[in-house]
Residue, then its C-alpha position, 0 to 999 in steps of 0.5 A: x622082402x615081403x614089402x617087395x613081393x607085396x609090391x609086385x603082386x599089386x602091380x600084377x592085379x592093377x596091370x590085369x585090372x588095366x588090360x582087361x580094359x584094353x582088352x574089351x576094346x581090342x575085342x571090339x575092334x577085332x570084331x568089327x574087322x573081321x567081319x567086315x575088313x574095315x579098322x575102326x578108328x572111331x571105336x575109341x570115340x564111341x568109348x568116349x561117348x559112352x562115358x559122357x552119357x553115363x556120367x550124364x545119366x548118374x550125376x544129373x538124372x541120378x540113375x543107379x550104375x547098374x540101370x545105365x550100364x545096360x541103357x548105355x550099351x545098348x544105346x551106343x550099340x544101336x548108334x553103331x548099327x546105325x553107323x554101318x547100315x546108313x555110311x559104312x556100308x556105303x563103301x563095300x567093295x572099295x580099297x581098304x584105305x576107304x575104311x580108314x579115312x571114313x572111321x577117321x572122319x567119324x572119329x572126329x565127329x563124334x569126338x566133336x559133338x561129344x566136346x560141344x555137347x558136354x563141353x571141354x571139363x574132364x569129370x567123374x562118376x562114382x560106381x557102387x565099387x568105388x573106394x572099396x577094397x578087399x584083401x586077397x592073399x594079403x594084397x589089398x585089392x580095389x573091388x572095382x579092379x576085381x569087378x572089370x577083370x569079371x566083366x571082361x572075363x565075362x564078355x569073352x566067354x560069352x562072346x565065345x559061346x555066342x560064335x561057337x554055339x548059335x547059328x547067329x554066331x556060326x553065320x557071322x563067321x562064315x560071313x567073315x571068312x568068305x562074304x560071297x560064299x555067305x551070301x550065296x549060302x542065304x546069309x544076309x550079310x549086310x545085316x550081320x555086318x551092321x550086328x557086329x558093329x552093334x556087338x563092337x559098340x556094346x564092347x566099347x561101352x561097357x569098356x568105357x563105362x568102367x574105364x571112366x571111373x578109373x581115369x576121368x570122363x574126358x575126350x582123351x580117352x580115346x587114346x586107349x584105341x592105340x594101345x588096343x591096337x598094340x594088344x591086338x598085334x601082340x595078341x595075333x591081328x584077327x584073333x579073339x582070344x589073341x586080343x584078350x591075351x594082348x591086352x592083358x599083357x599090354x597092361x601088365x607090361x606098362x604096369x611093371x614099366x611104371x614101377x621098375x623102370x625109369x620115368x616115362x617108359x611107362x607111356x612108351x613101353x606098349x609101343x616098344x612092345x608093338x614095334x619088337x613084335x612087328x619085327x620078331x613076330x609079325x602075325x603076333x602070338x595067336x595069329x595064323x600065319x599068311x603067306x603067298x607062294x610065288 
């Protein structure tokens, strides 16, 4: 019995750690969509780029992880700012499908550039917590998992404080709710949208840097975007707290399915949940109901 409880506790911790990564990716996607109404399918490829750049700086240049983390985060944030300011901004006012196709094209371009620049081979790098474990209530937990959970919680709290307590954050919220009204009240909407893209890029970079040591530095890391989308739908599309909750739940569901269900269910469990949510509760757990009276 104790063995079963220990296994359940271990799987739960692993699920929360994996879910924290999904939550970070989902947060970045929701941030950009709320501000610009563009569903950024290139978000996962910014994550891939951050992982490869981090590998190069750590393994090739010999830089310590804590120095690489802010460098990569700021660099990817600046790249995301430029993508909006130079490219995405040009389709403002166009149908949402235009944004979908544009970001898909950007995704292929970024992924192709990474593959040409770094090669197709998978690789890995070490963090200060790699291979280290600690015991909590009799359960062995990797220190990297604990750090991932703490980082995700810290970022979620910082974003909440930013959007609720700062003038810039309040202006971003105003622009996301009604861009025309915000513009008429003196808000520089275009610049704010680019800043939101930068924030999304920073979250993608941090997620990529912490995800790569858990899996591998590989171009296939972009697939995490699909699970992040499932988390967004589960938590409630457009809700930042919902993105965090959905990410953690998807991580738990995936880990439980991998241990307690037959082989193969781990890979499809998040998407089965996605389909069920779309059928039973389309607005998600924390999403607002939207309707139109006819």
